[in-house]
TORFIDO-799754 format. One record per residue (C-alpha): residue number from 1; x, y, z. Coordinates in steps of 0.1 Angstrom, whole numbers. Layout:
N
<rec><n>NUM</n><u>X</u><v>Y</v><w>Z</w></rec>
...
//
This chain:
182
<rec><n>1</n><u>-93</u><v>-239</v><w>-58</w></rec>
<rec><n>2</n><u>-65</u><v>-240</v><w>-76</w></rec>
<rec><n>3</n><u>-39</u><v>-213</v><w>-85</w></rec>
<rec><n>4</n><u>-14</u><v>-213</v><w>-110</w></rec>
<rec><n>5</n><u>13</u><v>-184</v><w>-114</w></rec>
<rec><n>6</n><u>21</u><v>-186</v><w>-153</w></rec>
<rec><n>7</n><u>40</u><v>-150</v><w>-150</w></rec>
<rec><n>8</n><u>60</u><v>-150</v><w>-119</w></rec>
<rec><n>9</n><u>67</u><v>-112</v><w>-112</w></rec>
<rec><n>10</n><u>96</u><v>-97</v><w>-119</w></rec>
<rec><n>11</n><u>120</u><v>-91</v><w>-92</w></rec>
<rec><n>12</n><u>141</u><v>-72</v><w>-120</w></rec>
<rec><n>13</n><u>181</u><v>-62</v><w>-105</w></rec>
<rec><n>14</n><u>162</u><v>-37</v><w>-75</w></rec>
<rec><n>15</n><u>153</u><v>-64</v><w>-53</w></rec>
<rec><n>16</n><u>186</u><v>-84</v><w>-53</w></rec>
<rec><n>17</n><u>207</u><v>-52</v><w>-57</w></rec>
<rec><n>18</n><u>181</u><v>-41</v><w>-19</w></rec>
<rec><n>19</n><u>188</u><v>-73</v><w>-2</w></rec>
<rec><n>20</n><u>227</u><v>-76</v><w>-13</w></rec>
<rec><n>21</n><u>231</u><v>-38</v><w>7</w></rec>
<rec><n>22</n><u>208</u><v>-48</v><w>33</w></rec>
<rec><n>23</n><u>232</u><v>-84</v><w>35</w></rec>
<rec><n>24</n><u>267</u><v>-61</v><w>23</w></rec>
<rec><n>25</n><u>272</u><v>-89</v><w>1</w></rec>
<rec><n>26</n><u>291</u><v>-70</v><w>-34</w></rec>
<rec><n>27</n><u>299</u><v>-107</v><w>-53</w></rec>
<rec><n>28</n><u>274</u><v>-124</v><w>-75</w></rec>
<rec><n>29</n><u>281</u><v>-159</v><w>-59</w></rec>
<rec><n>30</n><u>243</u><v>-157</v><w>-48</w></rec>
<rec><n>31</n><u>226</u><v>-143</v><w>-61</w></rec>
<rec><n>32</n><u>200</u><v>-179</v><w>-77</w></rec>
<rec><n>33</n><u>196</u><v>-187</v><w>-40</w></rec>
<rec><n>34</n><u>192</u><v>-151</v><w>-25</w></rec>
<rec><n>35</n><u>166</u><v>-143</v><w>-64</w></rec>
<rec><n>36</n><u>152</u><v>-182</v><w>-45</w></rec>
<rec><n>37</n><u>144</u><v>-161</v><w>-12</w></rec>
<rec><n>38</n><u>136</u><v>-136</v><w>-26</w></rec>
<rec><n>39</n><u>107</u><v>-158</v><w>-38</w></rec>
<rec><n>40</n><u>100</u><v>-174</v><w>-7</w></rec>
<rec><n>41</n><u>96</u><v>-141</v><w>12</w></rec>
<rec><n>42</n><u>79</u><v>-127</v><w>-8</w></rec>
<rec><n>43</n><u>50</u><v>-159</v><w>-9</w></rec>
<rec><n>44</n><u>52</u><v>-155</v><w>29</w></rec>
<rec><n>45</n><u>42</u><v>-119</v><w>27</w></rec>
<rec><n>46</n><u>14</u><v>-131</v><w>9</w></rec>
<rec><n>47</n><u>9</u><v>-160</v><w>31</w></rec>
<rec><n>48</n><u>5</u><v>-129</v><w>58</w></rec>
<rec><n>49</n><u>-14</u><v>-108</v><w>38</w></rec>
<rec><n>50</n><u>-37</u><v>-128</v><w>18</w></rec>
<rec><n>51</n><u>-31</u><v>-99</v><w>-10</w></rec>
<rec><n>52</n><u>-4</u><v>-114</v><w>-32</w></rec>
<rec><n>53</n><u>22</u><v>-86</v><w>-31</w></rec>
<rec><n>54</n><u>38</u><v>-81</v><w>-66</w></rec>
<rec><n>55</n><u>9</u><v>-86</v><w>-101</w></rec>
<rec><n>56</n><u>11</u><v>-116</v><w>-116</w></rec>
<rec><n>57</n><u>-7</u><v>-139</v><w>-142</w></rec>
<rec><n>58</n><u>-24</u><v>-162</v><w>-124</w></rec>
<rec><n>59</n><u>-45</u><v>-191</v><w>-134</w></rec>
<rec><n>60</n><u>-73</u><v>-206</v><w>-108</w></rec>
<rec><n>61</n><u>-95</u><v>-235</v><w>-117</w></rec>
<rec><n>62</n><u>-131</u><v>-234</v><w>-108</w></rec>
<rec><n>63</n><u>-157</u><v>-260</v><w>-110</w></rec>
<rec><n>64</n><u>-183</u><v>-257</v><w>-136</w></rec>
<rec><n>65</n><u>-212</u><v>-249</v><w>-121</w></rec>
<rec><n>66</n><u>-238</u><v>-224</v><w>-129</w></rec>
<rec><n>67</n><u>-238</u><v>-187</v><w>-106</w></rec>
<rec><n>68</n><u>-214</u><v>-168</v><w>-93</w></rec>
<rec><n>69</n><u>-176</u><v>-183</v><w>-78</w></rec>
<rec><n>70</n><u>-146</u><v>-160</v><w>-64</w></rec>
<rec><n>71</n><u>-117</u><v>-158</v><w>-74</w></rec>
<rec><n>72</n><u>-94</u><v>-171</v><w>-40</w></rec>
<rec><n>73</n><u>-57</u><v>-151</v><w>-45</w></rec>
<rec><n>74</n><u>-62</u><v>-108</v><w>-42</w></rec>
<rec><n>75</n><u>-70</u><v>-82</v><w>-55</w></rec>
<rec><n>76</n><u>-75</u><v>-90</v><w>-92</w></rec>
<rec><n>77</n><u>-65</u><v>-67</v><w>-110</w></rec>
<rec><n>78</n><u>-82</u><v>-82</v><w>-144</w></rec>
<rec><n>79</n><u>-90</u><v>-107</v><w>-156</w></rec>
<rec><n>80</n><u>-90</u><v>-117</v><w>-192</w></rec>
<rec><n>81</n><u>-104</u><v>-154</v><w>-199</w></rec>
<rec><n>82</n><u>-124</u><v>-183</v><w>-192</w></rec>
<rec><n>83</n><u>-121</u><v>-220</v><w>-207</w></rec>
<rec><n>84</n><u>-136</u><v>-257</v><w>-198</w></rec>
<rec><n>85</n><u>-113</u><v>-284</v><w>-196</w></rec>
<rec><n>86</n><u>-118</u><v>-315</v><w>-203</w></rec>
<rec><n>87</n><u>-111</u><v>-343</v><w>-189</w></rec>
<rec><n>88</n><u>-85</u><v>-349</v><w>-213</w></rec>
<rec><n>89</n><u>-69</u><v>-315</v><w>-205</w></rec>
<rec><n>90</n><u>-78</u><v>-300</v><w>-234</w></rec>
<rec><n>91</n><u>-95</u><v>-263</v><w>-227</w></rec>
<rec><n>92</n><u>-120</u><v>-252</v><w>-248</w></rec>
<rec><n>93</n><u>-129</u><v>-208</v><w>-247</w></rec>
<rec><n>94</n><u>-164</u><v>-200</v><w>-228</w></rec>
<rec><n>95</n><u>-184</u><v>-179</v><w>-250</w></rec>
<rec><n>96</n><u>-184</u><v>-153</v><w>-241</w></rec>
<rec><n>97</n><u>-220</u><v>-147</v><w>-239</w></rec>
<rec><n>98</n><u>-220</u><v>-174</v><w>-208</w></rec>
<rec><n>99</n><u>-209</u><v>-156</v><w>-183</w></rec>
<rec><n>100</n><u>-200</u><v>-123</v><w>-159</w></rec>
<rec><n>101</n><u>-170</u><v>-104</v><w>-152</w></rec>
<rec><n>102</n><u>-163</u><v>-88</v><w>-116</w></rec>
<rec><n>103</n><u>-137</u><v>-71</v><w>-98</w></rec>
<rec><n>104</n><u>-151</u><v>-63</v><w>-70</w></rec>
<rec><n>105</n><u>-142</u><v>-25</v><w>-54</w></rec>
<rec><n>106</n><u>-120</u><v>-46</v><w>-25</w></rec>
<rec><n>107</n><u>-101</u><v>-66</v><w>-55</w></rec>
<rec><n>108</n><u>-120</u><v>-98</v><w>-50</w></rec>
<rec><n>109</n><u>-120</u><v>-111</v><w>-84</w></rec>
<rec><n>110</n><u>-160</u><v>-129</v><w>-94</w></rec>
<rec><n>111</n><u>-169</u><v>-155</v><w>-118</w></rec>
<rec><n>112</n><u>-206</u><v>-153</v><w>-130</w></rec>
<rec><n>113</n><u>-214</u><v>-188</v><w>-149</w></rec>
<rec><n>114</n><u>-251</u><v>-182</v><w>-169</w></rec>
<rec><n>115</n><u>-244</u><v>-215</v><w>-181</w></rec>
<rec><n>116</n><u>-237</u><v>-252</v><w>-175</w></rec>
<rec><n>117</n><u>-213</u><v>-260</v><w>-194</w></rec>
<rec><n>118</n><u>-208</u><v>-301</v><w>-204</w></rec>
<rec><n>119</n><u>-175</u><v>-301</v><w>-181</w></rec>
<rec><n>120</n><u>-169</u><v>-303</v><w>-151</w></rec>
<rec><n>121</n><u>-143</u><v>-274</v><w>-143</w></rec>
<rec><n>122</n><u>-132</u><v>-239</v><w>-159</w></rec>
<rec><n>123</n><u>-97</u><v>-222</v><w>-160</w></rec>
<rec><n>124</n><u>-100</u><v>-185</v><w>-150</w></rec>
<rec><n>125</n><u>-71</u><v>-166</v><w>-167</w></rec>
<rec><n>126</n><u>-61</u><v>-130</v><w>-147</w></rec>
<rec><n>127</n><u>-34</u><v>-109</v><w>-136</w></rec>
<rec><n>128</n><u>-32</u><v>-98</v><w>-97</w></rec>
<rec><n>129</n><u>-6</u><v>-84</v><w>-74</w></rec>
<rec><n>130</n><u>-2</u><v>-49</v><w>-45</w></rec>
<rec><n>131</n><u>22</u><v>-32</v><w>-69</w></rec>
<rec><n>132</n><u>29</u><v>-41</v><w>-109</w></rec>
<rec><n>133</n><u>64</u><v>-40</v><w>-102</w></rec>
<rec><n>134</n><u>96</u><v>-38</v><w>-71</w></rec>
<rec><n>135</n><u>93</u><v>-6</v><w>-77</w></rec>
<rec><n>136</n><u>55</u><v>1</v><w>-71</w></rec>
<rec><n>137</n><u>60</u><v>-16</v><w>-40</w></rec>
<rec><n>138</n><u>48</u><v>0</v><w>-10</w></rec>
<rec><n>139</n><u>83</u><v>6</v><w>12</w></rec>
<rec><n>140</n><u>61</u><v>-13</v><w>43</w></rec>
<rec><n>141</n><u>55</u><v>-43</v><w>26</w></rec>
<rec><n>142</n><u>91</u><v>-47</v><w>1</w></rec>
<rec><n>143</n><u>119</u><v>-37</v><w>35</w></rec>
<rec><n>144</n><u>94</u><v>-69</v><w>47</w></rec>
<rec><n>145</n><u>102</u><v>-90</v><w>22</w></rec>
<rec><n>146</n><u>136</u><v>-79</v><w>22</w></rec>
<rec><n>147</n><u>145</u><v>-87</v><w>63</w></rec>
<rec><n>148</n><u>125</u><v>-122</v><w>56</w></rec>
<rec><n>149</n><u>144</u><v>-128</v><w>34</w></rec>
<rec><n>150</n><u>182</u><v>-115</v><w>45</w></rec>
<rec><n>151</n><u>169</u><v>-128</v><w>77</w></rec>
<rec><n>152</n><u>165</u><v>-166</v><w>62</w></rec>
<rec><n>153</n><u>197</u><v>-163</v><w>45</w></rec>
<rec><n>154</n><u>210</u><v>-155</v><w>80</w></rec>
<rec><n>155</n><u>195</u><v>-188</v><w>96</w></rec>
<rec><n>156</n><u>203</u><v>-213</v><w>61</w></rec>
<rec><n>157</n><u>221</u><v>-232</v><w>85</w></rec>
<rec><n>158</n><u>199</u><v>-237</v><w>117</w></rec>
<rec><n>159</n><u>174</u><v>-258</v><w>102</w></rec>
<rec><n>160</n><u>141</u><v>-252</v><w>98</w></rec>
<rec><n>161</n><u>122</u><v>-237</v><w>135</w></rec>
<rec><n>162</n><u>99</u><v>-210</v><w>134</w></rec>
<rec><n>163</n><u>88</u><v>-209</v><w>97</w></rec>
<rec><n>164</n><u>63</u><v>-181</v><w>106</w></rec>
<rec><n>165</n><u>79</u><v>-140</v><w>96</w></rec>
<rec><n>166</n><u>95</u><v>-123</v><w>132</w></rec>
<rec><n>167</n><u>72</u><v>-104</v><w>145</w></rec>
<rec><n>168</n><u>90</u><v>-70</v><w>131</w></rec>
<rec><n>169</n><u>82</u><v>-79</v><w>97</w></rec>
<rec><n>170</n><u>46</u><v>-96</v><w>105</w></rec>
<rec><n>171</n><u>47</u><v>-50</v><w>118</w></rec>
<rec><n>172</n><u>57</u><v>-46</v><w>90</w></rec>
<rec><n>173</n><u>26</u><v>-56</v><w>68</w></rec>
<rec><n>174</n><u>3</u><v>-60</v><w>91</w></rec>
<rec><n>175</n><u>-12</u><v>-31</v><w>82</w></rec>
<rec><n>176</n><u>-25</u><v>-46</v><w>52</w></rec>
<rec><n>177</n><u>-36</u><v>-79</v><w>60</w></rec>
<rec><n>178</n><u>-66</u><v>-92</v><w>48</w></rec>
<rec><n>179</n><u>-91</u><v>-102</v><w>73</w></rec>
<rec><n>180</n><u>-117</u><v>-136</v><w>68</w></rec>
<rec><n>181</n><u>-142</u><v>-136</v><w>87</w></rec>
<rec><n>182</n><u>-160</u><v>-180</v><w>81</w></rec>
//
């Protein structure tokens, strides 16, 4: 399954302001780099917790076979549409009677294809995320994102090293971590 973020989450000025305050930066010279570090820290947060922190509009491509298909992104807030994907990239909306949508109590999005379309792939459009905006994100997740972005900023010239979040950040994110059983 391949996920594409159609509309990324808005960091608004709040996230950047918090990071600049943490780093004691008062100029706008590094705003673009700091915003990129915030986005990277959000990606790391999702990788660690297995949950998208901020709500975004996403699309996942799934096989077009009958039966239930789980979306890999969590927590799903809403599933908007379903379309078949032709070999040339053309999209055709599926008839609403040909599928069912379901969102479990745990935020897992599921699609049940009741028919087998002619194409071999389908695209599901949905929104997912724990919080609708930066200000609504829980304190532990938000503080961990700020601390990781600050850590990356301070270590930017050291080149590489361990890519996992430092232990203090992992401790902040641990309560939201989803465990997968194989």
